[in-house]
C-alpha positions in Angstrom: 20.0 -85.1 198.5 17.6 -86.7 200.7 15.1 -88.6 198.5 11.5 -87.9 199.3 10.2 -91.2 198.3 12.7 -93.4 200.3 14.0 -91.0 202.9 17.5 -91.8 201.9 20.6 -89.8 200.9 21.0 -90.4 197.1 22.7 -89.1 194.2 20.6 -88.7 191.1 21.6 -90.0 187.8 23.8 -87.6 185.7 25.5 -88.9 182.5 27.8 -87.4 180.1 27.5 -88.6 176.5 29.7 -88.1 173.5 29.7 -89.4 170.0 32.9 -90.5 168.2 32.1 -91.7 164.8 29.7 -94.7 165.2 30.4 -95.2 168.8 28.8 -93.6 171.9 30.8 -93.0 175.1 29.1 -92.5 178.5 30.6 -91.6 181.8 29.2 -90.4 185.2 29.4 -86.8 186.2 29.5 -87.9 189.8 33.0 -87.7 191.3 34.4 -91.1 192.6 34.8 -91.5 196.4 38.4 -92.1 197.8 39.7 -95.7 197.2 41.2 -97.9 199.8 44.6 -99.4 198.9 43.4 -102.9 200.1 40.6 -104.6 201.9 42.5 -105.0 205.1 42.6 -101.1 205.4 38.5 -101.4 205.9 39.3 -104.1 208.5 41.8 -102.3 210.4 39.6 -99.1 210.3 36.3 -100.8 211.9 38.4 -102.8 214.3 39.6 -99.4 215.7 36.3 -97.4 215.4 33.8 -100.1 216.3 35.7 -103.0 217.8 32.8 -104.8 219.4 30.4 -104.4 216.4 29.5 -107.8 214.8 31.1 -108.3 211.3 30.4 -112.0 210.6 27.6 -114.2 211.9 26.2 -117.6 211.2 24.0 -120.1 212.9 25.7 -122.5 215.4 23.2 -125.2 216.6 20.4 -123.3 218.3 22.4 -120.1 218.6 24.8 -118.0 216.7 28.4 -117.6 216.1 29.3 -114.0 216.0 32.7 -112.5 215.3 33.3 -108.8 216.0 35.6 -106.6 214.0 38.2 -106.7 216.7 38.1 -110.5 216.7 38.1 -110.6 213.0 41.3 -108.6 212.7 43.1 -110.7 215.3 41.9 -114.0 213.6 42.8 -112.8 210.0 46.4 -111.8 211.2 46.8 -115.1 212.9 45.8 -116.9 209.6 48.2 -114.8 207.7 50.9 -115.7 210.1 50.1 -119.4 209.5 50.2 -118.9 205.8 53.3 -117.1 205.8 55.1 -119.8 208.0 54.1 -122.3 205.3 55.7 -120.2 202.5 52.6 -119.4 201.0 52.5 -116.4 198.6 51.2 -115.2 195.3 52.1 -118.4 193.4 50.5 -120.8 195.8 46.8 -120.1 195.7 44.2 -121.7 198.2 41.3 -123.7 196.6 38.3 -123.3 198.7 35.9 -126.2 197.9 33.1 -125.3 200.3 30.2 -122.8 200.6 29.8 -119.7 202.7 30.8 -119.9 206.2 32.7 -117.7 208.9 35.8 -119.7 208.7 35.6 -119.4 204.7 35.4 -115.6 205.1 38.3 -115.6 207.8 40.6 -117.6 205.5 39.8 -115.5 202.5 40.7 -112.2 204.4 43.7 -113.9 206.1 45.0 -114.9 202.7 44.4 -111.4 201.3 46.3 -109.9 204.2 49.2 -112.1 203.3 49.0 -111.6 199.6 48.0 -115.2 198.9 45.1 -115.7 196.3 42.2 -117.7 197.0 40.1 -119.8 194.5 36.5 -120.1 195.7 34.8 -122.9 193.8 31.2 -124.0 193.4 30.5 -126.6 196.0 28.6 -128.7 193.6 32.1 -129.3 191.8 33.1 -131.3 194.8 29.8 -132.8 196.1 28.4 -134.1 192.9 30.6 -136.8 191.3 29.5 -136.1 187.8 31.0 -132.4 188.3 34.3 -133.6 189.4 35.6 -132.9 185.9 35.1 -129.1 186.4 36.9 -129.3 189.8 39.7 -131.2 188.2 40.1 -128.7 185.5 40.3 -125.8 187.8 42.9 -127.7 190.1 45.0 -128.5 187.2 44.8 -124.9 185.9 45.6 -123.1 189.2 48.0 -125.8 190.9 47.1 -124.8 194.4 49.3 -124.9 197.5 46.4 -125.6 200.0 43.0 -126.8 199.9 40.1 -125.9 202.3 36.8 -127.4 203.1 34.5 -126.9 206.0 33.6 -130.5 206.5 36.4 -132.9 205.5 34.1 -135.9 205.6 31.5 -134.3 203.4 34.1 -133.3 200.8 36.0 -136.5 201.3 35.5 -137.6 197.5 36.8 -134.4 196.2 39.8 -134.2 198.8 40.8 -137.8 197.6 41.3 -136.8 194.1 44.8 -137.1 192.8 45.0 -133.4 192.3 44.9 -132.9 196.0 47.8 -135.3 196.5 50.6 -133.6 198.6 48.5 -130.6 199.5 47.8 -129.5 203.0 44.1 -129.9 203.7 42.6 -127.4 206.1 39.2 -128.1 207.4 36.7 -126.8 210.1 35.9 -130.3 210.9 38.7 -132.9 210.0 36.6 -136.0 210.9 36.1 -138.5 207.9 39.2 -136.7 206.0 40.5 -139.1 203.4 44.0 -138.3 204.4 45.8 -136.1 207.0 44.1 -132.8 207.5 44.9 -129.6 209.6 42.0 -128.2 211.8 41.1 -124.6 211.0 41.7 -123.8 214.8 45.3 -124.6 214.3 45.6 -121.6 212.0 43.9 -119.4 214.5 46.4 -120.5 217.3 49.4 -119.3 215.1 51.5 -116.6 216.9 51.8 -113.3 215.0 55.2 -112.1 214.4 56.8 -109.0 212.7 56.7 -111.1 209.4 53.1 -110.7 209.1 53.4 -106.8 209.1 56.3 -107.0 206.8 54.4 -109.1 204.3 51.2 -107.0 204.6 53.2 -104.0 203.4 53.8 -105.9 200.1 50.0 -106.0 199.6 48.8 -103.3 197.2 46.2 -102.4 194.7 47.8 -104.6 191.9 47.9 -107.7 194.2 45.7 -110.5 193.2 43.2 -111.3 195.9 41.1 -114.0 194.2 40.9 -116.1 191.1 37.2 -116.3 190.3 36.3 -118.7 187.6 33.5 -117.7 185.2 30.5 -120.2 184.9 31.7 -121.3 181.4 28.5 -120.8 179.6 30.2 -120.4 176.2 33.6 -122.3 176.8 35.7 -123.7 179.5 35.7 -121.7 182.7 38.1 -118.6 182.7 40.1 -117.6 185.8 39.5 -114.0 186.4 42.3 -112.2 188.1 40.5 -110.1 190.7 42.9 -107.5 192.3 42.7 -105.4 195.4 42.2 -102.3 193.2 39.2 -103.8 191.5 37.3 -104.6 194.7 38.3 -101.4 196.5 37.4 -99.2 193.5 34.1 -100.9 193.1 33.0 -100.1 196.6 34.1 -96.6 196.3 32.0 -96.4 193.0 28.9 -97.6 194.7 29.4 -95.6 197.9 29.7 -92.3 195.6 26.1 -92.9 194.2 24.5 -94.6 197.3 25.8 -92.4 200.2 23.3 -93.5 202.6 25.6 -96.6 202.8 27.8 -94.4 204.9 25.2 -93.1 207.2 24.7 -96.0 209.3 26.4 -99.5 209.3 24.4 -101.7 206.9 23.3 -105.2 207.5 22.4 -108.2 205.2 21.2 -111.7 205.8 22.5 -113.2 202.6 22.8 -116.6 200.9 24.4 -115.6 197.5 27.3 -118.0 196.9 30.9 -116.6 197.3 32.2 -118.4 194.4 30.3 -115.8 192.2 31.4 -112.2 192.2 27.8 -110.9 193.3 27.9 -112.5 196.6 31.6 -113.0 197.3 32.9 -109.6 196.1 29.9 -107.2 196.0 28.1 -108.2 199.0 30.8 -109.3 201.3 33.0 -106.2 200.6 30.1 -103.8 201.0 29.6 -104.9 204.6 33.3 -104.6 205.5 33.8 -101.2 203.4 30.9 -99.7 205.3 31.5 -101.2 208.7 28.3 -103.5 208.4 27.2 -107.0 209.5 27.0 -110.1 207.3 24.7 -112.6 208.5 25.4 -115.8 206.6 22.1 -117.5 205.4 22.6 -121.2 205.1 19.3 -121.4 203.1 18.7 -120.6 199.4 15.6 -120.1 197.2 14.9 -123.8 196.7 12.0 -126.0 197.8 14.3 -127.8 200.4 16.4 -124.9 201.7 14.0 -121.9 201.7 12.6 -122.6 205.2 16.1 -121.9 206.6 16.2 -118.5 204.7 12.8 -117.8 206.3 14.0 -118.6 209.8 17.2 -116.5 209.4 15.6 -113.5 208.0 12.9 -113.5 210.8 15.7 -113.7 213.4 18.2 -111.5 211.9 16.8 -109.3 209.0 19.0 -106.8 207.1 18.8 -103.1 206.2 19.7 -104.3 202.6 18.3 -107.2 200.7 20.1 -108.8 197.7 18.8 -111.6 195.8 17.9 -112.9 192.3 14.2 -112.7 191.0 13.2 -116.2 191.9 14.3 -115.5 195.5 12.2 -112.5 195.7 9.2 -114.4 194.2 9.4 -117.0 196.9 9.7 -114.3 199.8 6.7 -112.5 198.4 4.7 -115.6 198.3 5.7 -116.6 201.8 5.1 -113.2 203.2 1.5 -113.2 202.0 0.6 -115.2 205.2 3.8 -115.1 207.2 3.4 -111.8 209.1 6.4 -112.3 211.3 8.6 -112.6 208.3 7.0 -109.6 206.5 7.3 -107.4 209.7 10.9 -108.6 210.2 12.0 -108.1 206.5 10.6 -104.6 205.9 11.0 -103.2 209.3 14.3 -101.6 208.9 14.7 -102.1 205.0 16.7 -99.4 203.0 17.5 -101.3 199.8 16.1 -104.1 197.5 18.5 -105.1 194.9 17.9 -107.8 192.4 20.3 -109.3 189.8 20.6 -112.1 187.4 17.4 -111.6 185.5 14.7 -108.9 185.3 12.3 -108.8 188.4 8.7 -109.6 187.3 6.6 -106.4 187.7 4.1 -108.2 189.7 6.7 -109.1 192.4 8.0 -105.6 192.3 4.7 -104.2 192.9 4.1 -106.7 195.8 7.2 -105.8 197.5 6.4 -102.1 197.2 2.9 -102.6 198.5 4.1 -104.7 201.6 6.8 -102.1 202.3 4.1 -99.4 202.4 2.0 -101.6 204.7 4.8 -102.3 207.3 6.9 -98.9 207.1 4.7 -96.4 205.4 7.5 -95.8 202.8 9.3 -97.6 200.1 12.9 -98.9 200.1 15.1 -98.0 197.2 14.7 -100.8 194.5 17.3 -101.1 192.1 19.5 -103.3 189.8 22.9 -103.1 188.1 25.0 -104.7 185.3 28.2 -106.4 186.0 30.2 -109.6 185.4 33.0 -111.6 186.9 35.5 -109.5 184.9 34.2 -106.1 186.2 34.4 -106.9 190.2 31.2 -106.6 189.3 29.2 -103.4 189.3 29.7 -101.0 186.3 26.3 -99.8 185.6 23.7 -99.1 188.4 20.3 -97.6 189.1 20.8 -95.2 192.0 17.5 -93.3 192.0 13.9 -94.5 192.3 12.4 -95.4 189.0 9.4 -97.2 189.9 9.8 -100.3 187.5 11.8 -103.4 186.8 14.1 -104.1 183.8 16.6 -101.1 184.0 20.1 -101.7 184.7 21.2 -98.1 185.2 23.8 -95.7 184.2 27.8 -95.8 184.4 29.2 -95.7 187.8 31.8 -93.0 188.7 35.1 -93.8 187.4 33.9 -96.2 184.6 33.5 -95.4 181.0 31.1 -97.4 178.7 31.4 -97.6 174.9 28.4 -98.4 172.9 28.3 -99.7 169.5 24.8 -99.3 168.1 23.2 -101.0 165.1 20.5 -99.6 162.9 17.9 -100.1 165.6 19.9 -98.5 168.4 20.6 -102.0 169.9 24.1 -101.3 171.4 26.9 -103.7 172.1 28.6 -102.8 175.4 32.1 -102.4 176.2 33.6 -101.0 179.4 36.7 -99.5 180.9 37.7 -98.5 184.5 39.5 -99.3 187.7 37.1 -102.2 188.4 38.0 -104.1 185.4 40.3 -107.2 185.4 43.8 -107.1 184.1 43.3 -110.4 182.4 42.7 -114.2 182.7 44.8 -116.5 184.8 47.6 -118.0 182.7 45.8 -117.3 179.5 47.3 -114.6 177.4 45.4 -115.5 174.4 42.0 -115.1 175.9 43.2 -112.0 177.7 44.1 -110.4 174.4 40.8 -111.3 172.8 38.9 -109.8 175.8 39.9 -106.2 175.0 39.5 -103.9 171.9 42.0 -101.7 170.5 41.1 -98.7 172.9 41.5 -101.0 175.9 37.8 -101.5 176.5 36.5 -105.0 177.8 34.3 -106.6 175.3 31.4 -107.9 177.3 29.3 -109.5 174.6 26.1 -108.0 176.0 23.6 -105.7 174.3 21.8 -102.6 175.8 19.1 -100.2 174.7 18.5 -96.8 176.1 15.3 -96.3 178.1 15.1 -93.0 176.2 17.7 -92.4 173.5 17.1 -88.5 173.8 17.8 -88.8 177.7 20.7 -91.0 178.8 20.0 -90.1 182.4 17.0 -92.5 182.2 19.4 -95.3 181.9 19.9 -98.4 179.9 18.1 -101.8 179.8 19.6 -105.3 179.1 18.8 -106.7 175.6 20.5 -110.0 175.4 24.0 -111.3 174.4 25.6 -110.1 171.2 28.0 -113.0 171.6 25.1 -115.4 171.3 23.8 -113.8 168.0 24.5 -115.6 164.7 24.2 -115.2 161.1 22.0 -117.4 158.8 23.3 -118.5 155.4 21.5 -115.5 154.0 23.6 -113.1 156.1 20.6 -112.2 158.4 21.6 -111.8 162.1 19.6 -113.7 164.6 19.3 -112.4 168.2 19.5 -115.8 169.7 19.0 -114.7 173.4 15.9 -112.7 172.8 14.5 -115.4 170.5 15.2 -118.0 173.2 13.1 -116.0 175.8 10.4 -115.6 173.2 10.3 -119.3 172.4 10.1 -120.3 176.1 7.2 -118.0 176.5 5.5 -119.5 173.4 6.2 -123.0 174.5 5.4 -122.4 178.2 4.1 -125.7 179.8 5.5 -127.9 177.1 9.4 -127.5 177.4 12.0 -127.0 180.1 14.4 -125.1 178.0 15.5 -124.6 174.4 18.7 -123.9 172.4 18.4 -121.7 169.3 20.3 -123.2 166.4 21.0 -122.0 162.7 24.6 -120.6 162.4 25.4 -120.8 158.8 22.0 -122.6 158.1 19.1 -121.4 155.9 16.7 -121.4 158.8 16.3 -121.1 162.5 15.8 -124.4 164.5 15.4 -125.4 168.2 16.8 -128.1 170.4 14.0 -128.6 172.7 14.9 -129.7 176.3 11.5 -131.4 177.3 9.8 -131.7 180.6 11.2 -134.9 182.2 7.8 -136.5 182.4 7.5 -136.1 178.7 10.4 -138.6 178.1 10.3 -142.4 178.4 11.8 -145.4 176.9 9.2 -146.1 174.4 9.4 -142.7 172.7 13.1 -142.1 172.3 15.3 -142.8 169.3 19.0 -142.3 168.9 18.9 -139.3 171.2 15.7 -137.7 170.0 12.1 -138.1 171.3 9.6 -139.2 168.8 6.2 -138.7 170.4 3.5 -137.7 167.8 1.2 -136.2 170.2 3.8 -134.1 171.9 5.4 -133.3 168.6 2.0 -132.0 167.2 1.5 -129.7 170.3 4.7 -128.2 169.8 4.3 -127.8 166.1 1.0 -126.1 166.7 2.7 -123.4 169.2 5.5 -122.9 166.8 3.1 -122.2 163.9 1.4 -119.6 166.1 4.7 -118.0 166.7 5.7 -118.1 163.1 2.5 -116.3 162.1 3.5 -113.5 164.3 7.1 -113.4 163.3 8.2 -110.4 161.3 11.1 -111.9 159.3 13.5 -114.8 158.9 15.5 -113.6 161.9 12.5 -114.3 164.1 10.9 -117.2 162.5 11.5 -120.7 164.0 10.8 -123.1 161.2 12.0 -126.6 162.8 12.7 -128.2 166.2 13.7 -131.6 167.6 13.2 -132.8 171.1 16.3 -134.0 173.0 16.0 -137.3 174.7 18.9 -136.8 177.0 19.0 -133.8 179.4 22.0 -131.4 179.4 24.9 -133.1 181.2 26.7 -131.5 184.0 29.5 -134.0 183.7 30.0 -133.2 180.1 30.1 -129.5 180.8 26.6 -128.7 179.1 25.4 -127.0 182.3 27.4 -124.4 184.1 27.9 -124.0 187.9 25.0 -121.3 187.7 22.6 -123.8 186.3 22.5 -122.1 182.9 23.1 -123.8 179.6 26.4 -124.0 177.9 25.1 -123.5 174.3 28.2 -124.2 172.4 28.9 -127.3 174.3 25.4 -128.7 173.7 25.5 -128.0 170.0 29.0 -129.3 169.6 28.4 -132.5 171.7 25.3 -133.2 169.9 26.4 -132.6 166.3 24.6 -135.7 164.9 21.2 -134.3 166.3 21.9 -130.9 164.7 22.2 -132.6 161.3 19.0 -134.3 162.1 17.4 -130.9 162.9 18.1 -130.0 159.3 17.2 -133.3 157.6 13.5 -133.0 156.4 13.0 -136.7 156.3 13.8 -137.2 159.9 10.8 -138.7 162.0 12.0 -136.7 165.0 11.7 -133.4 163.0 9.1 -130.9 163.9 8.7 -128.7 160.9 6.7 -125.6 160.7 
């Protein structure tokens, strides 16, 4: 149907729900679109149907480097030939150290064409010496046969690690390489032979295209085996409920990093599957890099906009006065898609008003639920809903299993063609990831928007896997309590860690604002500052008075003197906290948190 609000061809939510004992099972009534056998099928299609259309684009000095579909196919086949000539295959993955670039994309698709897995890594693993431990962990785990960086000089410290000894280094720029390196242009110059077609015929739905490492928020990063089937099915699932994607070639100007599934699989493949154009945005939503994003969107805006909530908030603020950006951004915009956290309603409303001012109609504004293990989209909003916070309904071809508690807070488990077969070289954690019915155990909790009407969708309600029991047997919803604590302590803290597993009360590790810590007020890893402690205690008392039970009452806190350590794995590559690592690494401070005589203790 053509939606009256957006003018787009959409499919409304339609969910089938059944109950089996204590569990609920939900599926979509919308049929799945045909699924491609492999990503290269899309490339061949568009190289034939739209050879001169730009597929990939990035800034190059004062101009742009554009690669058309015909050029991309020729270059991908040359790269595949180069890899085959080096005896690369399924057992010799390519570690990619640098961020988004045209060369990165071409190498990835060339590797997929030849059945060689790539391992895209967070660039901070290589660029920040304190994070080299994460890089070493991954390189030791996958034992790559080749390593790529766009600028060998910039990544010299990482390329000099012993783990790179004996590996061929491929670089767009070889200047400053710590050892011999091959220029990326050399791969493009490789002659294509019959061996390329022969190898390509062996690539099928079960071929591993990528090994994507999770951020490691609760344990060491896990390597998710991402197959051709997962990626191709996921694009078919989304196209089935967002048919407007097939009505005209989409465009995006996108910064989201390719070592994460959202940017690297969801967005990149959406452009390829639908014959679209991907403009690589070298900016990002940070104070230092946002100006580049503004410049790129103004010059080459998209028809779709993907971002995290902080990115949309920065765009809204900039567009209040920057009319050129506002006009460019909304002029041809069909879709606004947010992920990572709920979009503040005031940002949502501002985007809607600006769209009406510029275009006279609204884009479709949606979100979804997914994870690295699900390729990623599994639930999605695909009709106008007018508000933030809803993650949608099951996509075609998926089945979700909900395990509700007495308050209808439901643990989520999922099954479908977009779900991983397992973790790389980790049979134990693979076995733990699935239940006895073959559903992936996500650890997330959802709630129905309306329990009587599943078509209204579901909303995210924290992490079941972060929940814990007090000594009394009472369950604590740690994820939700953390958000409540951050709200109650706003202006006084940078972050908090909820503690209390097998204890008689809930406590907090408080990560203070940097300006609240100095040499005179720290002692053995904790901050002892009577004035700051008193202000935090006052806020915690206010929260305690409003709490409705022991599962929501924070009774103690201690302020950490040392910030979370990237080097020691207390911060993930997404910038989130590794709660388990923080608590185990600071076991002595945990004991102090429950010592009523400790001078660093804030007790409510």
